[in-house]
C-alpha positions in Angstrom: 92.5 114.9 110.3 94.7 112.0 111.0 95.1 108.3 110.7 92.0 106.6 111.8 92.2 104.8 115.1 91.5 101.1 114.5 90.3 98.3 116.9 90.6 94.6 116.5 87.5 92.4 116.5 87.0 88.8 117.6 83.6 87.2 117.1 82.1 83.9 117.6 78.6 83.2 116.1 76.4 80.5 114.8 76.9 79.1 111.4 73.3 79.4 110.5 73.7 83.2 110.8 76.9 83.5 108.9 75.6 84.6 105.5 73.2 87.2 107.0 75.8 88.4 109.5 78.5 88.8 106.8 76.0 90.6 104.5 75.1 93.0 107.3 78.8 93.8 107.9 79.3 94.4 104.4 76.4 96.9 104.1 77.9 98.5 107.2 81.2 98.9 105.2 83.6 99.1 108.1 85.1 95.7 108.9 88.2 94.1 107.3 88.1 90.4 107.9 91.5 88.7 108.3 92.8 85.2 108.8 93.4 84.5 112.4 97.1 84.7 113.3 98.5 81.6 115.1 99.9 83.9 117.9 96.6 85.6 118.7 94.1 84.6 121.3 91.4 82.5 119.6 89.8 79.1 119.3 92.3 76.1 118.7 91.7 72.5 118.1 91.4 69.8 115.4 87.6 70.5 114.9 88.4 73.9 113.3 88.4 74.1 109.5 88.1 76.8 106.8 84.7 77.2 104.9 84.2 75.4 101.7 85.6 77.6 99.0 83.0 76.4 96.5 81.0 79.6 97.3 83.9 81.7 96.2 84.3 79.7 93.0 80.6 80.2 92.2 80.6 83.9 92.9 83.7 84.4 90.7 82.0 82.3 88.0 78.9 84.5 88.1 81.0 87.6 88.0 83.0 86.4 85.0 79.8 85.4 83.2 78.3 88.8 83.8 81.4 90.5 82.7 81.7 88.4 79.6 78.1 89.3 78.7 78.6 92.9 79.2 81.7 92.8 77.0 79.7 91.1 74.2 77.0 93.7 74.5 79.4 96.6 74.2 81.0 94.9 71.2 77.8 93.8 69.3 75.3 96.4 70.5 77.3 99.6 71.2 75.6 102.7 72.6 76.9 106.2 72.4 78.2 107.3 75.8 79.3 111.0 76.3 82.7 111.7 77.6 81.4 113.0 80.9 78.4 110.9 81.2 77.6 110.0 84.9 76.8 106.4 86.0 73.3 105.4 86.4 71.7 106.0 89.8 69.4 103.3 91.3 67.7 102.8 94.6 68.9 100.2 97.2 65.7 98.3 96.8 66.4 97.8 93.0 70.0 97.2 93.4 69.6 94.4 96.0 66.5 92.9 94.4 67.1 89.1 94.1 64.5 88.9 91.4 66.3 91.5 89.2 69.6 90.0 90.0 68.6 86.6 88.7 66.8 88.1 85.7 70.1 89.9 84.8 72.0 86.6 85.3 69.6 84.8 82.9 70.0 87.6 80.3 73.8 87.3 80.7 73.6 83.5 80.1 71.5 83.9 77.0 74.0 86.5 75.6 76.9 84.3 76.4 75.4 81.3 74.8 74.6 83.4 71.7 78.1 84.7 71.7 79.6 81.3 72.0 77.5 80.1 69.0 78.5 83.1 66.9 82.2 82.6 67.7 81.9 78.9 66.9 80.2 79.9 63.5 83.0 82.4 62.9 85.6 79.8 63.6 83.9 77.3 61.3 83.5 80.0 58.7 87.3 80.8 58.8 88.0 77.1 58.5 85.8 76.8 55.3 87.3 80.0 53.8 90.7 78.4 54.3 89.4 75.2 52.5 87.9 77.3 49.7 91.2 79.1 49.2 93.0 75.8 48.9 90.5 74.5 46.3 90.6 77.6 44.1 93.7 76.6 41.9 92.0 73.2 41.2 88.5 74.5 40.1 89.2 73.9 36.4 90.3 70.3 37.1 87.6 67.9 36.1 88.9 65.1 38.2 87.5 63.9 41.6 89.9 64.8 44.4 89.5 61.2 45.7 90.2 59.7 42.3 92.1 56.4 42.7 93.4 55.2 39.1 93.2 51.5 38.3 95.4 49.3 36.3 98.8 50.6 35.0 98.0 54.4 35.5 99.3 56.5 38.4 98.1 60.1 39.1 99.3 62.8 41.6 98.4 66.3 42.4 101.2 68.7 43.3 102.7 72.1 42.9 105.9 73.6 41.2 107.4 77.0 41.9 105.8 79.7 39.5 109.3 80.9 38.7 110.1 77.5 37.0 109.0 77.4 33.5 106.5 74.4 33.0 108.5 73.4 29.8 111.5 72.7 32.0 109.6 70.4 34.3 108.1 68.6 31.2 111.5 68.3 29.6 112.8 66.6 32.9 109.9 64.1 32.7 110.4 63.4 29.1 114.0 62.8 29.6 113.0 59.9 31.9 110.2 58.4 29.9 107.6 59.2 27.4 105.0 57.4 29.7 104.9 60.5 32.0 102.8 63.7 31.7 102.5 67.0 33.5 99.4 69.1 33.0 98.9 72.6 34.7 95.4 73.0 36.4 96.1 76.6 37.7 98.7 79.0 39.0 99.2 82.0 41.2 102.1 84.4 41.9 104.1 81.7 43.9 103.1 78.3 42.6 101.9 76.3 39.5 99.2 73.7 40.4 99.7 70.6 38.2 98.4 67.0 37.6 101.2 64.4 37.3 100.3 61.1 35.5 102.6 58.3 34.4 102.7 54.5 34.0 103.4 52.7 37.2 106.7 51.3 36.0 108.3 54.7 35.6 106.7 56.2 38.7 109.9 56.2 40.8 112.1 57.6 38.1 109.6 60.4 37.1 109.0 61.3 40.8 112.7 61.7 41.3 112.9 64.0 38.2 110.1 66.2 39.5 111.6 66.4 43.0 114.6 68.0 41.3 112.2 70.7 40.1 110.9 71.3 43.7 107.7 69.2 43.2 105.5 69.1 46.3 102.7 66.6 46.3 99.2 67.8 47.3 96.8 65.4 49.0 93.0 66.0 49.6 92.3 63.2 52.0 88.7 62.6 53.0 87.5 64.7 50.1 85.0 63.4 47.5 84.0 64.8 44.2 85.7 67.5 42.1 87.2 70.8 43.4 84.2 72.6 41.8 81.6 70.5 43.5 83.4 70.9 46.9 83.6 74.7 46.4 79.9 74.9 45.7 79.2 72.8 48.8 81.4 75.2 50.9 79.5 78.2 49.5 76.2 76.7 50.7 77.7 76.0 54.1 79.1 79.6 54.3 75.6 81.0 53.6 74.2 78.8 56.4 76.9 80.0 58.8 76.2 83.7 57.9 72.5 83.1 58.7 73.7 81.5 62.0 75.8 84.5 62.9 73.0 86.9 62.0 70.6 84.8 64.3 73.2 85.1 67.1 73.4 88.8 66.6 69.7 89.0 66.8 69.6 87.0 70.0 72.2 89.4 71.5 70.3 92.5 70.4 67.1 91.1 71.9 68.8 91.2 75.4 70.1 94.9 74.8 67.3 96.0 77.2 69.0 94.1 80.0 72.1 96.2 79.7 71.5 98.3 82.8 70.4 95.3 84.8 73.6 93.5 83.9 75.7 96.5 85.1 73.9 96.4 88.4 74.3 92.7 88.6 78.0 93.1 87.8 78.5 95.4 90.8 76.6 93.1 93.1 78.5 90.0 91.9 81.7 91.9 92.7 80.2 92.4 96.3 79.4 88.6 96.5 83.0 87.8 95.4 84.3 90.2 98.1 82.1 88.6 100.8 83.1 85.1 99.7 86.7 86.0 99.9 86.3 87.3 103.3 84.5 84.1 104.2 87.7 82.2 103.4 89.4 83.9 106.3 86.9 82.5 108.8 87.3 79.3 111.0 84.3 76.9 111.3 83.1 74.2 113.6 80.1 72.1 113.2 77.7 74.8 114.4 79.7 78.0 114.9 82.3 80.1 113.2 85.1 82.3 114.4 85.9 85.8 112.8 88.9 88.2 113.3 89.4 91.5 111.8 89.7 95.3 112.2 87.3 98.1 112.2 87.5 101.9 112.8 86.9 102.8 116.5 84.4 105.4 115.5 82.1 102.8 114.1 81.9 100.7 117.2 78.4 101.8 118.1 77.3 100.9 114.6 78.9 97.5 114.9 77.1 97.0 118.2 73.8 97.5 116.4 74.6 95.1 113.7 75.8 92.4 115.9 73.1 92.8 118.4 70.7 91.2 115.9 72.5 87.8 116.2 73.3 85.3 118.8 77.1 85.9 119.0 79.9 86.7 121.4 82.4 89.4 120.4 85.0 91.7 121.8 87.0 94.7 120.5 90.5 95.5 121.5 93.0 98.3 121.1 96.1 97.3 119.1 99.5 97.4 121.1 102.5 99.0 119.5 103.7 95.5 118.6 100.6 95.0 116.5 101.0 98.2 114.6 102.7 96.6 111.5 99.5 94.5 111.0 97.0 97.2 111.6 95.5 98.5 108.4 95.6 102.2 107.7 92.7 104.5 106.8 93.1 108.3 106.4 90.3 110.6 107.6 90.7 114.2 106.3 88.6 117.2 105.3 87.6 118.1 101.7 90.6 120.3 101.3 93.1 117.7 102.4 91.4 114.5 101.2 92.8 114.9 97.6 96.3 114.5 99.0 95.4 110.8 99.5 96.4 110.5 95.8 99.9 111.6 96.5 100.3 109.3 99.5 98.8 106.4 97.7 101.2 106.7 94.9 104.1 106.9 97.4 103.2 104.7 100.3 100.6 104.9 103.1 101.9 106.0 106.5 102.5 103.3 109.0 99.8 102.9 111.7 100.7 105.0 114.7 102.7 107.5 112.8 101.8 110.9 111.4 99.4 111.5 108.7 101.4 113.8 106.2 98.5 115.0 104.2 97.4 118.0 106.4 101.0 119.1 106.6 101.7 118.5 102.9 98.4 119.9 101.4 99.2 123.7 101.7 102.8 123.3 100.4 101.7 121.0 97.5 99.0 123.3 96.4 101.1 126.4 96.8 104.1 125.0 94.9 102.0 123.7 92.1 100.3 127.0 91.6 103.7 128.8 91.7 105.2 126.6 89.0 102.2 127.0 86.7 101.4 130.7 87.6 98.9 131.6 85.0 95.4 132.9 85.3 94.3 131.2 82.1 95.7 127.8 83.0 94.2 128.1 86.4 90.7 128.8 85.0 90.9 125.7 82.7 92.0 123.5 85.6 89.2 124.8 87.9 86.5 124.4 85.1 87.8 120.9 84.1 87.6 119.9 87.8 84.1 121.3 88.4 82.7 119.8 85.2 84.1 116.3 85.8 83.1 116.1 89.5 79.6 117.4 88.8 78.9 115.5 85.6 80.5 112.1 86.2 80.7 111.9 90.0 84.0 110.1 89.9 84.3 107.1 92.2 87.5 105.4 91.3 90.4 105.6 93.6 92.4 107.9 91.4 89.7 110.2 89.8 88.0 110.6 93.1 91.1 112.5 94.4 92.8 113.8 91.2 90.0 115.9 89.9 89.4 117.8 93.2 93.2 118.2 93.5 93.3 119.6 90.0 90.7 122.1 91.1 92.6 123.1 94.2 95.8 123.5 92.2 93.9 125.5 89.6 92.9 128.1 92.3 96.5 128.4 93.4 97.7 128.7 89.7 95.1 131.4 89.3 96.2 133.4 92.3 99.9 133.2 91.3 99.0 134.1 87.7 97.2 137.2 89.1 100.3 138.1 90.9 102.4 137.9 87.8 99.7 139.3 85.5 99.8 136.2 83.4 96.9 135.1 81.2 98.1 132.5 78.7 101.5 134.2 79.1 101.2 137.7 77.7 98.3 136.9 75.4 96.2 140.0 76.4 99.1 142.5 76.0 100.1 141.0 72.7 96.4 141.1 71.5 96.0 144.7 72.6 99.2 145.6 70.7 97.8 144.0 67.5 94.5 145.9 67.9 96.2 149.2 68.7 98.9 148.7 66.0 101.7 149.0 68.6 104.7 146.8 68.6 107.2 148.4 70.9 105.7 148.3 74.3 102.7 145.9 74.5 102.4 146.5 78.2 101.8 150.2 77.8 98.0 150.0 77.9 97.6 146.7 79.9 95.4 147.6 82.9 96.5 144.6 85.1 99.5 145.4 87.3 102.0 142.7 88.0 103.4 142.3 91.5 106.5 140.8 90.0 107.6 139.2 86.6 109.2 135.8 86.4 111.5 137.2 83.6 112.4 140.5 85.1 112.5 139.5 88.7 114.1 136.0 88.4 116.5 136.5 91.3 113.7 137.6 93.6 111.6 134.6 92.5 114.6 132.3 93.2 115.1 133.7 96.7 111.4 133.3 97.4 111.5 129.8 96.2 114.4 129.0 98.5 112.6 130.6 101.3 109.6 128.5 100.8 111.8 125.5 100.7 113.4 126.4 104.1 109.8 126.8 105.5 108.7 123.4 104.4 112.0 121.8 105.7 111.5 123.5 109.0 108.0 122.2 109.2 109.4 118.6 108.6 112.2 119.1 111.2 109.5 120.4 113.7 107.3 117.4 113.1 110.4 115.0 113.6 111.1 116.8 116.9 107.6 116.4 118.2 107.7 112.7 117.3 110.9 112.2 119.1 109.8 114.1 122.2 106.6 112.0 122.3 108.7 108.8 122.3 110.8 110.2 125.3 113.8 111.1 123.1 113.9 114.8 124.1 117.7 115.1 124.1 118.1 113.4 120.7 115.5 115.9 119.3 117.2 118.9 120.8 120.6 117.8 119.6 119.6 116.9 116.2 116.9 119.1 114.6 116.8 121.4 117.6 120.5 122.3 117.1 120.1 122.8 113.4 117.1 125.0 114.0 119.3 127.2 116.2 122.0 127.2 113.5 119.7 128.4 110.8 118.2 131.1 113.1 121.8 132.3 114.1 122.7 132.4 110.3 119.6 134.4 109.5 120.2 136.7 112.3 123.9 137.2 111.4 123.1 138.2 107.8 120.3 140.4 109.0 122.3 142.2 111.7 125.6 142.3 109.9 127.3 140.3 112.5 128.1 137.1 110.4 131.3 136.3 112.2 129.9 136.3 115.7 126.9 134.3 114.7 129.1 131.8 112.8 131.2 131.3 115.8 128.0 130.8 117.9 126.7 128.3 115.4 129.9 126.3 115.5 129.9 126.2 119.3 126.3 124.8 119.2 127.1 122.2 116.6 130.3 121.1 118.6 128.3 120.8 121.8 125.4 118.8 120.3 126.6 116.8 117.3 128.5 114.3 119.4 125.4 113.2 121.4 125.0 109.5 121.5 128.5 108.7 120.6 130.9 106.9 123.0 134.4 108.0 123.7 136.4 111.2 122.6 137.2 109.8 119.2 133.7 108.7 118.6 132.3 112.1 119.5 134.8 113.9 117.4 134.0 111.6 114.4 130.3 112.3 115.1 130.8 116.0 115.1 132.6 116.0 111.7 130.3 113.4 110.2 127.2 115.3 111.2 128.6 118.6 110.0 129.4 117.1 106.5 126.2 115.2 106.2 123.9 117.9 107.4 125.6 120.8 105.7 125.6 119.1 102.3 122.2 117.5 102.9 120.4 120.7 103.9 122.2 122.7 101.2 121.1 120.2 98.4 117.5 120.0 99.8 117.1 123.7 99.9 118.6 124.2 96.4 116.1 121.6 95.1 113.4 124.2 95.6 115.0 126.4 92.9 112.9 124.2 90.5 109.9 126.3 91.6 111.5 129.3 90.0 112.8 127.3 87.0 109.4 125.8 86.0 107.7 129.2 86.6 110.2 130.9 84.3 110.1 128.1 81.7 106.4 128.1 81.4 106.2 132.0 81.1 108.9 132.0 78.5 107.3 129.2 76.3 103.9 131.0 76.5 105.5 134.3 75.5 107.4 132.8 72.7 104.4 131.3 71.1 102.4 134.6 71.6 105.2 136.5 70.0 105.3 134.2 67.0 101.5 134.8 66.6 101.8 138.5 67.1 104.4 138.7 64.2 101.7 138.0 61.8 99.9 141.1 62.7 96.6 139.3 62.1 94.2 138.7 65.0 92.9 135.4 63.8 96.4 134.0 63.0 97.6 135.3 66.3 94.9 133.6 68.2 95.4 130.2 66.4 99.2 130.2 66.9 99.0 131.4 70.5 96.3 128.9 71.5 98.1 126.0 69.9 101.3 127.0 71.7 99.6 127.6 75.0 97.8 124.3 74.7 101.2 122.4 74.3 102.7 124.5 77.2 99.7 123.7 79.4 99.8 120.0 78.7 103.5 119.9 79.4 103.4 121.9 82.5 100.2 120.1 83.9 102.3 116.8 84.1 105.7 118.4 84.8 104.6 120.6 87.7 103.0 117.5 89.3 106.1 115.4 89.0 108.4 118.1 90.4 105.9 118.8 93.2 105.8 115.2 94.0 109.6 115.1 94.1 109.7 117.9 96.6 107.2 116.4 98.9 108.5 112.7 98.7 112.2 113.5 98.9 112.8 116.8 100.6 109.7 116.8 102.9 108.8 113.2 103.7 112.4 112.4 104.4 112.3 114.5 107.5 109.6 112.6 109.4 107.5 110.2 107.2 107.2 106.5 108.3 105.9 104.6 105.4 104.7 101.0 105.0 101.1 101.1 106.0 98.7 98.5 104.7 95.5 100.1 103.2 92.3 99.4 105.0 90.1 97.3 102.8 86.7 96.5 104.5 83.8 94.6 103.0 81.6 97.4 101.5 79.1 98.1 99.0 81.1 100.4 96.8 80.1 100.2 93.1 81.9 100.7 89.8 79.1 100.8 87.2 76.2 102.4 89.0 75.5 104.6 91.9 73.2 103.4 94.8 70.9 106.2 95.9 
C-alpha cells in the first residue's frame, strides 16, 4: 500500500516492428511513453526525426467520425436506457476484430453522410421559409416582382410604418404631384407593404416626400413572376426537402443495428489515438526507432515477455532522487483504501519518493464522515446506493470508480455512529411510536434501542471527543513527519520540532490528569526553550526562534485542533434538522402526514449533509492533516492501455 516503484525504459527496435510492438505494449497496459529529454542518455545525431504525425491525424479523424455518428444515432434513433444500465460486455476477439471495426466505420460514414444531407436540407428549408415569409405581404399583388416599367411610368415596392395612416402618406404625395400614387398590398403589426408608382418627371420629389414618411424600398432581385407564383414554387421545394429529410432519417434508422458496433469502434479508435500520440514521442532513423518511458517495476517480467518477441535492445533503470520530479506516480492500495484516490486526485497526487497519504487518511476520513452524518437510516441509504451502482453499472470512470465504493464505506461508518446515537432518520421511530401509542410527552419511553450518547443532550462530551480525534490525527501527521525527517538523516530537527511538541502535549495531558499543572507547565517550557532555537545562529537568533516558534506553533496547533469541532457541529446540526421535520410531522397526529413530512425533511437533510460532510471532511484532511507531512505535485501515470468507456472487454 504505497506509491508504486517506477523504472525508466530505454528501447531501440526496428521500424518494421514499431506498430506491432506499440500495440503489444498497449495491451500490456503498463508503459508510459515520453519524449526523450535532451540531458538523458540516448541516440543523438542529425539523422534522428520524429515520426510522421499523419497517423495521429487519421486516428483522430476516425474517432471524430465515429463520435459524430454516435451522436447522430442518439439524436435521431434514441433508445431507452435505464439509469443503472451496465455497459455492454464483449470478448477481446470481437472487440479487436478488424473486420467488425471497418464495418462499424463504414456504418458511421453512411450515418454521417445522411446527417450531412439532412442538415443541408434543413438549412435550405430554413432559407425557403424565410423567403416565404418575405413574400407573404405581397401575395395579393398581381405584379411580377421583376417588373420593369417602360416609357414614362416608374414603379417601386416598399414599406411604411404601420402606425402611420396611409392617408397621411398619400397626402404627402398629392402635395407634390397628382402624377404619383400609393397602393397598399398588405400589412402586419409593424409595417404597411405598398406599391409606389409615378411619372418619371416627379420621381425625385415624390421619393423625397415618401422618405419623410419613413419609406423603405424593397427589392426582389433575381426573382421572376408574381409573389404568389414564387410562393407556390417554394411550397413545392419545401415538400421535396421534407421528403429528402425523411429519406435521410430512414438512412440513419437503417444503420441503427450498428449502434453497439460503433460503440466498440469508438473505444478502439480512442486506443488508436492514444497509441499514435505515444508514437509522436519516439525518435526515428531510416530503419530503427528509439523509445523512452516509464513502467511499474512489478511489471518488468511481463515487459520482458513482450519485448522478447522482437529484435530490439532495451534497458531499465532506477530513477535517482534528481529524477523524481519527472517520474509519474501510480498508487497501489487495497480495496478499503483505494477509494481514497478520489480525495488525492482532487487535491494533488503525492510526489514520487514521498509518502502515500491514502492508508493514513482512510480510517480518519471514513470515521469522521460517519461521525458527522451519524444516522442509521442515512447509512443504509448510502450502502444500498453504493452496492446497487457498483453491481449494476460496474463504474469505470475515474470519479465513479472511487466515489461509489467510498460512499459505501462512509455509509458503514454512518450506520455505526447512528447505532451509537440511536438515530434512524433522526427520531423518526420514537415519533412514529408516539403517534401510534397516542403519547406526546416522552416519545422515547417505549423506544427499545438504547443510545450510548445523544448529540443534543451530550453536546459537550461530543465536542471533547471530536477534539480528541483531532489530536489523534494531528499526532499521526506529526509522527509521519518525524519518520520522514529521520530517514533523511535529520534526526535532531525531528526531535526538536515535532518531537518536542509531542513531549509538550504529553506533559500537558499528564499535568491535567495528575493535577500537577504548574509543574508540567514549567517542564514543557523548559523543553521548548531547549529545543525551539535549534538551527538558529547566535543568541539573538535563538531567542527570536524560540519566541517565533512558541507563537506560531501554539496558535497553529490550537486553531488546527479547534477545527475538529466541526465534527460535533455537523453531527448536532444533522440531528436537529431531522428532529425538527419529524416533530412537524408528528404535530399532525396522522401517520400518513407524519411519514410524508418526515421523509421530505429527511431527504433534504440527507442531501445537504451528504455534500456538506464530504466538503468538511476534505478540509480536515487537506489542511489540518496533509499540512503536517504531505508533499504534493506528483504527475499521474498515464500508460498506453486498453481501458474502455462504452463497453467492457471480457
